[in-house]
All heavy atoms as a GROMACS GRO file, in nm:
protein
  493
    1MET      N    1   0.086  -0.119   0.000
    1MET     CA    2   0.000   0.000   0.001
    1MET      C    3   0.090   0.124   0.000
    1MET      O    4   0.176   0.140   0.086
    1MET     CB    5  -0.090  -0.003   0.123
    1MET     CG    6  -0.183   0.111   0.132
    1MET     SD    7  -0.296   0.080   0.272
    1MET     CE    8  -0.367   0.239   0.287
    2PRO      N    9   0.068   0.217  -0.096
    2PRO     CA   10   0.152   0.338  -0.102
    2PRO      C   11   0.130   0.426   0.021
    2PRO      O   12   0.020   0.435   0.073
    2PRO     CB   13   0.106   0.409  -0.228
    2PRO     CG   14   0.008   0.323  -0.295
    2PRO     CD   15  -0.027   0.211  -0.204
    3MET      N   16   0.238   0.488   0.062
    3MET     CA   17   0.231   0.579   0.176
    3MET      C   18   0.162   0.710   0.135
    3MET      O   19   0.185   0.762   0.027
    3MET     CB   20   0.372   0.608   0.224
    3MET     CG   21   0.381   0.674   0.356
    3MET     SD   22   0.555   0.680   0.404
    3MET     CE   23   0.536   0.692   0.575
    4ARG      N   24   0.077   0.761   0.220
    4ARG     CA   25   0.012   0.888   0.193
    4ARG      C   26   0.109   1.001   0.221
    4ARG      O   27   0.195   0.989   0.307
    4ARG     CB   28  -0.112   0.902   0.282
    4ARG     CG   29  -0.219   0.799   0.244
    4ARG     CD   30  -0.334   0.803   0.337
    4ARG     NE   31  -0.403   0.930   0.327
    4ARG     CZ   32  -0.502   0.965   0.407
    4ARG    NH1   33  -0.542   0.887   0.501
    4ARG    NH2   34  -0.560   1.083   0.392
    5PRO      N   35   0.095   1.112   0.145
    5PRO     CA   36   0.187   1.224   0.168
    5PRO      C   37   0.178   1.276   0.310
    5PRO      O   38   0.071   1.286   0.368
    5PRO     CB   39   0.139   1.330   0.069
    5PRO     CG   40   0.054   1.261  -0.028
    5PRO     CD   41   0.000   1.138   0.040
    6PHE      N   42   0.294   1.308   0.365
    6PHE     CA   43   0.302   1.367   0.498
    6PHE      C   44   0.299   1.519   0.487
    6PHE      O   45   0.248   1.587   0.574
    6PHE     CB   46   0.432   1.323   0.566
    6PHE     CG   47   0.454   1.384   0.701
    6PHE    CD1   48   0.379   1.341   0.809
    6PHE    CD2   49   0.546   1.484   0.720
    6PHE    CE1   50   0.397   1.397   0.935
    6PHE    CE2   51   0.565   1.542   0.844
    6PHE     CZ   52   0.491   1.499   0.951
    7LEU      N   53   0.354   1.570   0.376
    7LEU     CA   54   0.359   1.714   0.354
    7LEU      C   55   0.312   1.745   0.213
    7LEU      O   56   0.360   1.685   0.117
    7LEU     CB   57   0.502   1.765   0.372
    7LEU     CG   58   0.529   1.912   0.336
    7LEU    CD1   59   0.454   2.004   0.431
    7LEU    CD2   60   0.677   1.942   0.338
    8SER      N   61   0.217   1.835   0.200
    8SER     CA   62   0.170   1.881   0.069
    8SER      C   63   0.213   2.026   0.051
    8SER      O   64   0.189   2.109   0.137
    8SER     CB   65   0.017   1.873   0.060
    8SER     OG   66  -0.027   1.740   0.073
    9ILE      N   67   0.278   2.053  -0.061
    9ILE     CA   68   0.320   2.189  -0.095
    9ILE      C   69   0.228   2.237  -0.206
    9ILE      O   70   0.224   2.177  -0.314
    9ILE     CB   71   0.467   2.192  -0.140
    9ILE    CG1   72   0.557   2.140  -0.029
    9ILE    CG2   73   0.507   2.332  -0.185
    9ILE    CD1   74   0.700   2.116  -0.070
   10LEU      N   75   0.151   2.341  -0.180
   10LEU     CA   76   0.053   2.392  -0.275
   10LEU      C   77   0.108   2.518  -0.341
   10LEU      O   78   0.152   2.610  -0.273
   10LEU     CB   79  -0.078   2.423  -0.205
   10LEU     CG   80  -0.134   2.310  -0.118
   10LEU    CD1   81  -0.259   2.354  -0.047
   10LEU    CD2   82  -0.162   2.187  -0.201
   11ILE      N   83   0.103   2.519  -0.476
   11ILE     CA   84   0.156   2.634  -0.551
   11ILE      C   85   0.048   2.684  -0.646
   11ILE      O   86   0.023   2.623  -0.749
   11ILE     CB   87   0.280   2.592  -0.632
   11ILE    CG1   88   0.386   2.530  -0.542
   11ILE    CG2   89   0.335   2.713  -0.709
   11ILE    CD1   90   0.501   2.466  -0.618
   12PRO      N   91  -0.018   2.795  -0.612
   12PRO     CA   92  -0.111   2.856  -0.708
   12PRO      C   93  -0.031   2.940  -0.809
   12PRO      O   94   0.067   3.004  -0.774
   12PRO     CB   95  -0.199   2.945  -0.620
   12PRO     CG   96  -0.115   2.978  -0.503
   12PRO     CD   97  -0.019   2.863  -0.484
   13THR      N   98  -0.073   2.938  -0.935
   13THR     CA   99   0.001   3.015  -1.035
   13THR      C  100  -0.092   3.065  -1.144
   13THR      O  101  -0.197   3.004  -1.173
   13THR     CB  102   0.116   2.932  -1.096
   13THR    OG1  103   0.195   3.015  -1.179
   13THR    CG2  104   0.066   2.813  -1.174
   14PHE      N  105  -0.053   3.174  -1.206
   14PHE     CA  106  -0.125   3.228  -1.322
   14PHE      C  107  -0.025   3.307  -1.406
   14PHE      O  108   0.024   3.413  -1.363
   14PHE     CB  109  -0.242   3.317  -1.278
   14PHE     CG  110  -0.316   3.378  -1.395
   14PHE    CD1  111  -0.394   3.299  -1.478
   14PHE    CD2  112  -0.305   3.513  -1.426
   14PHE    CE1  113  -0.460   3.354  -1.587
   14PHE    CE2  114  -0.371   3.568  -1.533
   14PHE     CZ  115  -0.449   3.488  -1.613
   15ASN      N  116   0.005   3.256  -1.524
   15ASN     CA  117   0.096   3.322  -1.620
   15ASN      C  118   0.232   3.357  -1.557
   15ASN      O  119   0.283   3.467  -1.577
   15ASN     CB  120   0.032   3.447  -1.678
   15ASN     CG  121  -0.081   3.415  -1.772
   15ASN    OD1  122  -0.091   3.303  -1.825
   15ASN    ND2  123  -0.170   3.510  -1.794
   16ARG      N  124   0.290   3.265  -1.487
   16ARG     CA  125   0.421   3.284  -1.425
   16ARG      C  126   0.512   3.168  -1.459
   16ARG      O  127   0.580   3.112  -1.372
   16ARG     CB  128   0.408   3.297  -1.273
   16ARG     CG  129   0.325   3.412  -1.227
   16ARG     CD  130   0.401   3.539  -1.245
   16ARG     NE  131   0.325   3.649  -1.189
   16ARG     CZ  132   0.338   3.773  -1.228
   16ARG    NH1  133   0.426   3.804  -1.320
   16ARG    NH2  134   0.267   3.868  -1.174
   17ALA      N  135   0.518   3.130  -1.584
   17ALA     CA  136   0.593   3.010  -1.627
   17ALA      C  137   0.740   3.020  -1.588
   17ALA      O  138   0.797   2.923  -1.536
   17ALA     CB  139   0.580   2.990  -1.777
   18GLU      N  140   0.804   3.132  -1.611
   18GLU     CA  141   0.946   3.146  -1.581
   18GLU      C  142   0.973   3.133  -1.431
   18GLU      O  143   1.065   3.063  -1.388
   18GLU     CB  144   0.999   3.280  -1.631
   18GLU     CG  145   1.148   3.294  -1.616
   18GLU     CD  146   1.198   3.426  -1.672
   18GLU    OE1  147   1.148   3.470  -1.776
   18GLU    OE2  148   1.288   3.484  -1.609
   19CYS      N  149   0.892   3.199  -1.350
   19CYS     CA  150   0.907   3.190  -1.205
   19CYS      C  151   0.878   3.049  -1.156
   19CYS      O  152   0.948   2.997  -1.067
   19CYS     CB  153   0.812   3.287  -1.135
   19CYS     SG  154   0.845   3.460  -1.168
   20LEU      N  155   0.776   2.987  -1.212
   20LEU     CA  156   0.739   2.851  -1.172
   20LEU      C  157   0.851   2.753  -1.206
   20LEU      O  158   0.882   2.664  -1.126
   20LEU     CB  159   0.609   2.809  -1.240
   20LEU     CG  160   0.557   2.670  -1.203
   20LEU    CD1  161   0.523   2.663  -1.055
   20LEU    CD2  162   0.436   2.637  -1.288
   21ASP      N  163   0.913   2.769  -1.320
   21ASP     CA  164   1.023   2.681  -1.359
   21ASP      C  165   1.138   2.689  -1.258
   21ASP      O  166   1.188   2.586  -1.212
   21ASP     CB  167   1.071   2.716  -1.500
   21ASP     CG  168   1.173   2.617  -1.552
   21ASP    OD1  169   1.151   2.496  -1.537
   21ASP    OD2  170   1.275   2.661  -1.609
   22ARG      N  171   1.177   2.809  -1.222
   22ARG     CA  172   1.283   2.827  -1.123
   22ARG      C  173   1.244   2.766  -0.988
   22ARG      O  174   1.324   2.698  -0.924
   22ARG     CB  175   1.317   2.975  -1.106
   22ARG     CG  176   1.395   3.033  -1.220
   22ARG     CD  177   1.453   3.170  -1.186
   22ARG     NE  178   1.358   3.262  -1.124
   22ARG     CZ  179   1.290   3.356  -1.189
   22ARG    NH1  180   1.307   3.373  -1.318
   22ARG    NH2  181   1.207   3.435  -1.125
   23LEU      N  182   1.122   2.791  -0.947
   23LEU     CA  183   1.073   2.738  -0.819
   23LEU      C  184   1.077   2.586  -0.820
   23LEU      O  185   1.126   2.523  -0.726
   23LEU     CB  186   0.932   2.787  -0.792
   23LEU     CG  187   0.862   2.722  -0.672
   23LEU    CD1  188   0.932   2.760  -0.542
   23LEU    CD2  189   0.716   2.762  -0.668
   24LEU      N  190   1.026   2.523  -0.925
   24LEU     CA  191   1.021   2.378  -0.930
   24LEU      C  192   1.160   2.316  -0.937
   24LEU      O  193   1.183   2.209  -0.878
   24LEU     CB  194   0.934   2.332  -1.047
   24LEU     CG  195   0.785   2.364  -1.034
   24LEU    CD1  196   0.710   2.322  -1.161
   24LEU    CD2  197   0.724   2.299  -0.912
   25CYS      N  198   1.253   2.381  -1.004
   25CYS     CA  199   1.392   2.332  -1.008
   25CYS      C  200   1.452   2.332  -0.868
   25CYS      O  201   1.512   2.232  -0.824
   25CYS     CB  202   1.477   2.418  -1.101
   25CYS     SG  203   1.448   2.392  -1.275
   26GLU      N  204   1.436   2.443  -0.798
   26GLU     CA  205   1.492   2.453  -0.662
   26GLU      C  206   1.421   2.359  -0.565
   26GLU      O  207   1.484   2.295  -0.480
   26GLU     CB  208   1.484   2.596  -0.611
   26GLU     CG  209   1.576   2.691  -0.681
   26GLU     CD  210   1.723   2.651  -0.664
   26GLU    OE1  211   1.763   2.609  -0.554
   26GLU    OE2  212   1.797   2.664  -0.762
   27LEU      N  213   1.291   2.349  -0.579
   27LEU     CA  214   1.214   2.262  -0.492
   27LEU      C  215   1.253   2.115  -0.512
   27LEU      O  216   1.267   2.040  -0.415
   27LEU     CB  217   1.065   2.282  -0.519
   27LEU     CG  218   0.966   2.233  -0.416
   27LEU    CD1  219   0.997   2.289  -0.278
   27LEU    CD2  220   0.825   2.272  -0.460
   28ALA      N  221   1.273   2.075  -0.637
   28ALA     CA  222   1.314   1.936  -0.666
   28ALA      C  223   1.449   1.905  -0.601
   28ALA      O  224   1.466   1.798  -0.543
   28ALA     CB  225   1.320   1.914  -0.816
   29ILE      N  226   1.541   1.999  -0.609
   29ILE     CA  227   1.673   1.977  -0.547
   29ILE      C  228   1.657   1.960  -0.396
   29ILE      O  229   1.713   1.866  -0.336
   29ILE     CB  230   1.767   2.097  -0.578
   29ILE    CG1  231   1.804   2.098  -0.725
   29ILE    CG2  232   1.891   2.092  -0.490
   29ILE    CD1  233   1.871   2.225  -0.771
   30GLN      N  234   1.580   2.048  -0.333
   30GLN     CA  235   1.565   2.042  -0.189
   30GLN      C  236   1.492   1.915  -0.145
   30GLN      O  237   1.531   1.853  -0.044
   30GLN     CB  238   1.491   2.166  -0.139
   30GLN     CG  239   1.574   2.291  -0.153
   30GLN     CD  240   1.499   2.415  -0.109
   30GLN    OE1  241   1.408   2.409  -0.028
   30GLN    NE2  242   1.538   2.530  -0.163
   31ILE      N  243   1.388   1.878  -0.217
   31ILE     CA  244   1.314   1.756  -0.181
   31ILE      C  245   1.401   1.633  -0.201
   31ILE      O  246   1.406   1.545  -0.114
   31ILE     CB  247   1.183   1.747  -0.263
   31ILE    CG1  248   1.084   1.854  -0.218
   31ILE    CG2  249   1.121   1.608  -0.250
   31ILE    CD1  250   0.961   1.866  -0.304
   32ASN      N  251   1.473   1.625  -0.311
   32ASN     CA  252   1.559   1.510  -0.336
   32ASN      C  253   1.672   1.499  -0.235
   32ASN      O  254   1.707   1.391  -0.191
   32ASN     CB  255   1.613   1.512  -0.479
   32ASN     CG  256   1.504   1.486  -0.582
   32ASN    OD1  257   1.408   1.418  -0.553
   32ASN    ND2  258   1.520   1.541  -0.700
   33ASN      N  259   1.729   1.612  -0.196
   33ASN     CA  260   1.838   1.613  -0.098
   33ASN      C  261   1.789   1.580   0.044
   33ASN      O  262   1.867   1.536   0.127
   33ASN     CB  263   1.909   1.748  -0.095
   33ASN     CG  264   1.995   1.770  -0.218
   33ASN    OD1  265   2.028   1.674  -0.290
   33ASN    ND2  266   2.030   1.894  -0.242
   34SER      N  267   1.662   1.601   0.069
   34SER     CA  268   1.609   1.576   0.203
   34SER      C  269   1.591   1.427   0.232
   34SER      O  270   1.581   1.387   0.347
   34SER     CB  271   1.474   1.648   0.222
   34SER     OG  272   1.373   1.580   0.148
   35GLY      N  273   1.582   1.347   0.126
   35GLY     CA  274   1.556   1.205   0.145
   35GLY      C  275   1.411   1.174   0.179
   35GLY      O  276   1.377   1.063   0.215
   36LEU      N  277   1.325   1.274   0.166
   36LEU     CA  278   1.185   1.257   0.202
   36LEU      C  279   1.092   1.258   0.081
   36LEU      O  280   0.972   1.281   0.095
   36LEU     CB  281   1.143   1.367   0.300
   36LEU     CG  282   1.221   1.373   0.431
   36LEU    CD1  283   1.179   1.495   0.511
   36LEU    CD2  284   1.203   1.247   0.510
   37CYS      N  285   1.147   1.234  -0.038
   37CYS     CA  286   1.067   1.251  -0.159
   37CYS      C  287   0.945   1.156  -0.165
   37CYS      O  288   0.850   1.185  -0.237
   37CYS     CB  289   1.153   1.238  -0.283
   37CYS     SG  290   1.246   1.088  -0.294
   38ASP      N  291   0.946   1.047  -0.089
   38ASP     CA  292   0.832   0.955  -0.090
   38ASP      C  293   0.713   1.006  -0.010
   38ASP      O  294   0.604   0.952  -0.026
   38ASP     CB  295   0.875   0.819  -0.037
   38ASP     CG  296   0.971   0.749  -0.128
   38ASP    OD1  297   0.972   0.778  -0.250
   38ASP    OD2  298   1.047   0.663  -0.079
   39ILE      N  299   0.733   1.105   0.075
   39ILE     CA  300   0.623   1.150   0.159
   39ILE      C  301   0.588   1.297   0.138
   39ILE      O  302   0.510   1.355   0.212
   39ILE     CB  303   0.652   1.126   0.309
   39ILE    CG1  304   0.777   1.199   0.354
   39ILE    CG2  305   0.664   0.976   0.338
   39ILE    CD1  306   0.796   1.198   0.504
   40ILE      N  307   0.642   1.358   0.032
   40ILE     CA  308   0.610   1.497  -0.001
   40ILE      C  309   0.542   1.500  -0.137
   40ILE      O  310   0.587   1.437  -0.231
   40ILE     CB  311   0.736   1.584  -0.004
   40ILE    CG1  312   0.803   1.589   0.134
   40ILE    CG2  313   0.704   1.727  -0.050
   40ILE    CD1  314   0.936   1.663   0.135
   41GLU      N  315   0.432   1.574  -0.144
   41GLU     CA  316   0.366   1.594  -0.273
   41GLU      C  317   0.362   1.743  -0.303
   41GLU      O  318   0.356   1.826  -0.213
   41GLU     CB  319   0.224   1.537  -0.274
   41GLU     CG  320   0.124   1.615  -0.192
   41GLU     CD  321  -0.017   1.563  -0.203
   41GLU    OE1  322  -0.049   1.481  -0.291
   41GLU    OE2  323  -0.100   1.606  -0.120
   42VAL      N  324   0.370   1.776  -0.433
   42VAL     CA  325   0.360   1.913  -0.478
   42VAL      C  326   0.235   1.923  -0.563
   42VAL      O  327   0.218   1.848  -0.661
   42VAL     CB  328   0.485   1.955  -0.559
   42VAL    CG1  329   0.470   2.097  -0.611
   42VAL    CG2  330   0.611   1.941  -0.475
   43VAL      N  331   0.147   2.014  -0.527
   43VAL     CA  332   0.021   2.035  -0.600
   43VAL      C  333   0.025   2.176  -0.660
   43VAL      O  334   0.045   2.274  -0.588
   43VAL     CB  335  -0.100   2.022  -0.505
   43VAL    CG1  336  -0.230   2.046  -0.580
   43VAL    CG2  337  -0.100   1.885  -0.437
   44ILE      N  338   0.008   2.183  -0.793
   44ILE     CA  339   0.012   2.312  -0.862
   44ILE      C  340  -0.129   2.344  -0.913
   44ILE      O  341  -0.188   2.264  -0.985
   44ILE     CB  342   0.111   2.308  -0.980
   44ILE    CG1  343   0.250   2.272  -0.929
   44ILE    CG2  344   0.111   2.444  -1.051
   44ILE    CD1  345   0.349   2.241  -1.039
   45GLY      N  346  -0.178   2.460  -0.873
   45GLY     CA  347  -0.308   2.507  -0.921
   45GLY      C  348  -0.285   2.609  -1.032
   45GLY      O  349  -0.249   2.722  -1.005
   46ASN      N  350  -0.301   2.563  -1.157
   46ASN     CA  351  -0.280   2.651  -1.272
   46ASN      C  352  -0.413   2.715  -1.308
   46ASN      O  353  -0.503   2.650  -1.361
   46ASN     CB  354  -0.224   2.570  -1.390
   46ASN     CG  355  -0.200   2.657  -1.513
   46ASN    OD1  356  -0.202   2.779  -1.505
   46ASN    ND2  357  -0.177   2.594  -1.624
   47ASN      N  358  -0.426   2.842  -1.281
   47ASN     CA  359  -0.553   2.914  -1.298
   47ASN      C  360  -0.574   2.957  -1.443
   47ASN      O  361  -0.583   3.075  -1.473
   47ASN     CB  362  -0.556   3.033  -1.203
   47ASN     CG  363  -0.693   3.093  -1.190
   47ASN    OD1  364  -0.791   3.033  -1.230
   47ASN    ND2  365  -0.698   3.213  -1.137
   48SER      N  366  -0.578   2.859  -1.535
   48SER     CA  367  -0.604   2.884  -1.678
   48SER      C  368  -0.503   2.979  -1.741
   48SER      O  369  -0.539   3.070  -1.817
   48SER     CB  370  -0.746   2.938  -1.699
   48SER     OG  371  -0.841   2.847  -1.651
   49SER      N  372  -0.376   2.957  -1.710
   49SER     CA  373  -0.270   3.042  -1.768
   49SER      C  374  -0.270   3.031  -1.920
   49SER      O  375  -0.299   2.925  -1.976
   49SER     CB  376  -0.134   2.998  -1.715
   49SER     OG  377  -0.126   3.018  -1.577
   50VAL      N  378  -0.233   3.140  -1.986
   50VAL     CA  379  -0.226   3.142  -2.132
   50VAL      C  380  -0.081   3.146  -2.181
   50VAL      O  381  -0.056   3.157  -2.301
   50VAL     CB  382  -0.307   3.258  -2.194
   50VAL    CG1  383  -0.456   3.238  -2.166
   50VAL    CG2  384  -0.260   3.392  -2.138
   51ASP      N  385   0.014   3.139  -2.088
   51ASP     CA  386   0.155   3.134  -2.126
   51ASP      C  387   0.199   2.987  -2.130
   51ASP      O  388   0.117   2.897  -2.147
   51ASP     CB  389   0.241   3.219  -2.033
   51ASP     CG  390   0.243   3.169  -1.890
   51ASP    OD1  391   0.169   3.073  -1.858
   51ASP    OD2  392   0.319   3.225  -1.809
   52SER      N  393   0.325   2.960  -2.112
   52SER     CA  394   0.376   2.822  -2.120
   52SER      C  395   0.378   2.750  -1.985
   52SER      O  396   0.453   2.654  -1.967
   52SER     CB  397   0.515   2.823  -2.183
   52SER     OG  398   0.604   2.898  -2.102
   53THR      N  399   0.293   2.793  -1.893
   53THR     CA  400   0.289   2.731  -1.760
   53THR      C  401   0.263   2.581  -1.769
   53THR      O  402   0.330   2.502  -1.702
   53THR     CB  403   0.183   2.800  -1.672
   53THR    OG1  404   0.221   2.936  -1.654
   53THR    CG2  405   0.170   2.733  -1.538
   54SER      N  406   0.169   2.540  -1.851
   54SER     CA  407   0.138   2.396  -1.865
   54SER      C  408   0.258   2.318  -1.916
   54SER      O  409   0.284   2.207  -1.868
   54SER     CB  410   0.019   2.376  -1.959
   54SER     OG  411  -0.096   2.430  -1.904
   55CYS      N  412   0.332   2.373  -2.008
   55CYS     CA  413   0.452   2.306  -2.061
   55CYS      C  414   0.558   2.292  -1.952
   55CYS      O  415   0.624   2.188  -1.944
   55CYS     CB  416   0.509   2.383  -2.179
   55CYS     SG  417   0.404   2.385  -2.324
   56VAL      N  418   0.574   2.394  -1.870
   56VAL     CA  419   0.670   2.388  -1.759
   56VAL      C  420   0.631   2.279  -1.662
   56VAL      O  421   0.715   2.196  -1.622
   56VAL     CB  422   0.679   2.526  -1.687
   56VAL    CG1  423   0.757   2.514  -1.556
   56VAL    CG2  424   0.742   2.629  -1.777
   57ILE      N  425   0.505   2.273  -1.627
   57ILE     CA  426   0.456   2.169  -1.535
   57ILE      C  427   0.480   2.030  -1.593
   57ILE      O  428   0.534   1.942  -1.526
   57ILE     CB  429   0.307   2.192  -1.503
   57ILE    CG1  430   0.287   2.321  -1.425
   57ILE    CG2  431   0.250   2.072  -1.426
   57ILE    CD1  432   0.144   2.367  -1.414
   58ASN      N  433   0.442   2.010  -1.718
   58ASN     CA  434   0.458   1.880  -1.782
   58ASN      C  435   0.604   1.841  -1.793
   58ASN      O  436   0.640   1.724  -1.777
   58ASN     CB  437   0.392   1.877  -1.919
   58ASN     CG  438   0.242   1.878  -1.910
   58ASN    OD1  439   0.185   1.830  -1.811
   58ASN    ND2  440   0.176   1.935  -2.008
   59SER      N  441   0.692   1.936  -1.817
   59SER     CA  442   0.834   1.910  -1.825
   59SER      C  443   0.888   1.860  -1.692
   59SER      O  444   0.966   1.762  -1.688
   59SER     CB  445   0.909   2.038  -1.866
   59SER     OG  446   1.046   2.023  -1.853
   60HIS      N  447   0.845   1.921  -1.584
   60HIS     CA  448   0.891   1.878  -1.452
   60HIS      C  449   0.829   1.746  -1.410
   60HIS      O  450   0.893   1.665  -1.343
   60HIS     CB  451   0.863   1.986  -1.347
   60HIS     CG  452   0.962   2.098  -1.355
   60HIS    ND1  453   1.081   2.097  -1.286
   60HIS    CD2  454   0.959   2.215  -1.424
   60HIS    CE1  455   1.148   2.208  -1.313
   60HIS    NE2  456   1.075   2.282  -1.397
   61LEU      N  457   0.706   1.720  -1.453
   61LEU     CA  458   0.644   1.592  -1.424
   61LEU      C  459   0.720   1.478  -1.488
   61LEU      O  460   0.747   1.376  -1.426
   61LEU     CB  461   0.500   1.590  -1.472
   61LEU     CG  462   0.397   1.660  -1.387
   61LEU    CD1  463   0.261   1.662  -1.458
   61LEU    CD2  464   0.384   1.592  -1.253
   62SER      N  465   0.759   1.495  -1.614
   62SER     CA  466   0.828   1.388  -1.686
   62SER      C  467   0.970   1.370  -1.634
   62SER      O  468   1.023   1.258  -1.638
   62SER     CB  469   0.827   1.413  -1.836
   62SER     OG  470   0.897   1.532  -1.866
   63SER      N  471   1.035   1.476  -1.587
   63SER     CA  472   1.172   1.463  -1.541
   63SER      C  473   1.185   1.417  -1.397
   63SER      O  474   1.292   1.377  -1.354
   63SER     CB  475   1.246   1.597  -1.557
   63SER     OG  476   1.196   1.694  -1.469
   64ASN      N  477   1.076   1.416  -1.321
   64ASN     CA  478   1.083   1.378  -1.179
   64ASN      C  479   1.010   1.248  -1.150
   64ASN      O  480   0.967   1.226  -1.038
   64ASN     CB  481   1.027   1.490  -1.090
   64ASN     CG  482   1.121   1.608  -1.086
   64ASN    OD1  483   1.240   1.590  -1.065
   64ASN    ND2  484   1.070   1.727  -1.106
   65LYS      N  485   0.996   1.162  -1.247
   65LYS     CA  486   0.929   1.033  -1.223
   65LYS      C  487   1.022   0.931  -1.168
   65LYS      O  488   1.138   0.934  -1.180
   65LYS     CB  489   0.866   0.982  -1.351
   65LYS     CG  490   0.743   1.064  -1.387
   65LYS     CD  491   0.671   1.001  -1.502
   65LYS     CE  492   0.544   1.081  -1.526
   65LYS     NZ  493   0.456   1.022  -1.620
   0.00000   0.00000   0.00000
């Protein structure tokens, strides 16, 4: 049975693809270095952005599997 997340990090965003990319890069480093990646989840609320926010999210999803 998979472990439920112990910590949820919620990130609301709207048309901030560049900022989101930097944030997710830094967050991935910190989560991976902590050794707690199995119990931390990151939830991104994309409020119908019209920039490349969705592409940034998808890029990080595929690289952090």
